[in-house]
C-alpha positions in Angstrom: 100.7 75.0 112.9 103.7 76.1 114.9 103.8 79.6 116.4 106.7 81.9 115.8 107.6 85.4 117.0 109.6 88.0 115.1 110.7 91.6 115.7 112.1 94.2 113.4 113.5 97.7 113.9 113.0 100.5 111.5 114.8 103.8 111.4 113.2 106.2 113.8 113.3 109.2 111.4 111.0 107.5 108.8 107.8 109.3 107.9 104.6 107.6 109.2 103.4 106.9 105.7 106.7 105.1 104.7 106.8 103.3 108.0 103.3 101.9 107.6 104.2 100.9 104.0 107.1 98.9 105.3 105.1 97.2 108.1 102.4 96.2 105.5 105.1 94.8 103.2 106.5 92.6 106.0 103.0 91.5 107.0 102.2 90.5 103.4 105.5 88.5 103.2 104.5 86.5 106.3 100.9 86.0 105.2 101.9 84.3 102.0 102.7 81.1 104.0 101.5 81.9 107.5 99.0 83.7 109.7 99.5 86.8 111.8 97.7 86.7 115.2 98.8 90.1 116.4 101.1 93.1 115.6 102.5 95.2 118.4 104.2 98.5 117.6 106.4 99.6 120.5 107.3 102.9 118.9 110.6 104.7 119.2 113.1 103.3 121.7 116.7 103.6 122.4 118.9 100.9 121.0 121.2 98.9 123.4 124.2 100.0 121.3 124.8 102.2 118.2 124.1 100.5 114.9 125.3 102.4 111.7 125.6 105.6 113.7 121.9 105.4 114.9 121.0 105.4 118.6 117.3 104.7 118.5 114.8 102.9 116.3 111.1 102.1 115.8 110.3 98.7 117.2 107.6 96.5 115.6 
């Protein structure tokens, strides 16, 4: 099986419960046809440039 890497950024102002819900949703999508070896949550970080008037995001 080939190994792939993905990253997604969530809005930094999401509540922890909603953020965990979204992370689990993405994990379940991947696990339908693949296998997850690890998940790294980097936390809130400044974006390189403004996206939709947001300057920071929660990196996973």
